[in-house]
C-alpha positions in Angstrom: -7.4 24.0 -106.0 -6.3 22.6 -102.7 -6.7 23.8 -99.1 -3.2 24.2 -97.7 -3.9 25.8 -94.4 -6.9 26.7 -92.2 -6.9 28.0 -88.6 -9.1 30.0 -86.2 -7.5 32.4 -83.7 -8.4 34.6 -80.8 -5.5 36.9 -80.4 -4.7 39.7 -77.9 -1.8 42.0 -78.6 0.5 39.4 -80.2 3.0 39.1 -83.1 2.8 35.5 -84.3 3.3 33.4 -87.4 1.5 30.4 -88.6 3.2 27.1 -89.1 5.1 26.9 -92.5 2.9 26.1 -95.5 4.5 24.3 -98.4 4.0 26.6 -101.4 3.4 23.9 -104.0 1.3 26.1 -106.3 2.1 29.1 -108.5 -0.5 31.3 -106.8 -1.5 31.3 -103.2 -5.0 32.6 -102.3 -5.4 34.0 -98.7 -8.8 34.4 -97.1 -9.2 36.3 -93.8 -12.5 36.4 -92.1 -12.8 38.6 -89.0 -15.7 37.7 -86.7 -15.0 40.0 -83.7 -12.7 43.0 -82.9 -13.1 44.4 -79.5 -10.4 47.0 -79.9 -7.4 47.8 -82.1 -6.6 46.3 -85.5 -5.3 43.1 -87.2 -2.4 43.3 -89.7 -1.5 40.2 -91.7 1.4 39.7 -94.2 2.8 36.7 -96.0 6.4 35.8 -95.3 8.6 33.5 -97.5 11.4 31.0 -96.8 13.7 28.8 -98.8 14.3 26.4 -96.0 11.2 26.8 -93.7 13.3 28.3 -90.9 14.5 31.8 -92.1 11.7 34.1 -93.1 11.7 37.1 -95.3 9.1 39.8 -95.6 8.4 41.4 -99.0 6.9 44.8 -99.6 3.4 46.0 -100.3 2.1 43.2 -102.5 2.3 40.7 -99.7 0.5 42.9 -97.1 -3.2 42.5 -96.7 -5.2 45.6 -95.8 -5.4 46.4 -92.1 -8.6 45.0 -90.6 -10.3 47.2 -88.0 -13.9 46.0 -88.1 -15.6 42.6 -87.7 -17.4 41.0 -90.6 -14.8 42.1 -93.2 -13.3 39.5 -95.5 -10.2 40.0 -97.6 -9.0 37.8 -100.4 -5.5 38.2 -101.7 -3.8 36.3 -104.6 0.0 36.2 -104.2 2.5 34.6 -106.5 4.6 31.9 -104.8 8.0 33.5 -104.1 9.7 30.6 -102.3 9.1 26.9 -101.4 7.6 27.8 -98.0 5.1 30.5 -96.8 3.7 31.5 -93.5 1.2 34.2 -92.5 2.5 36.6 -89.9 -0.1 38.5 -87.9 0.1 41.4 -85.5 -2.8 42.3 -83.3 -2.9 45.8 -81.8 -4.8 45.8 -78.5 -7.5 43.1 -79.2 -8.9 40.7 -78.7 -9.5 39.9 -82.3 -11.2 36.7 -83.5 -10.4 35.6 -87.0 -10.1 32.7 -89.4 -7.3 32.2 -91.9 -7.4 30.0 -95.0 -4.8 29.5 -97.7 -5.6 27.7 -100.9 -3.5 27.2 -104.0 -3.9 26.9 -107.8 
């Protein structure tokens, strides 16, 4: 197992993606820890790319459950679908304080 990406964010009503992550493992494990939600919700999905520039969203398996309360932690195991991955997040209202981590096996 290797930590591929880790970041902390305080986001207010944004759509943003993380930097590309090299998907060098068969399975990517995503941990999202929400420490504060003032209002709204946090949506996170994995997006995939062949070249690290053009991103594709897949359907339900790559969406994490919507986060609406602080203190919740979700862990998702996703099969690697392309050489690059990023986490795209959307904050409704906010601010939302959260941590993202991606590991691989």
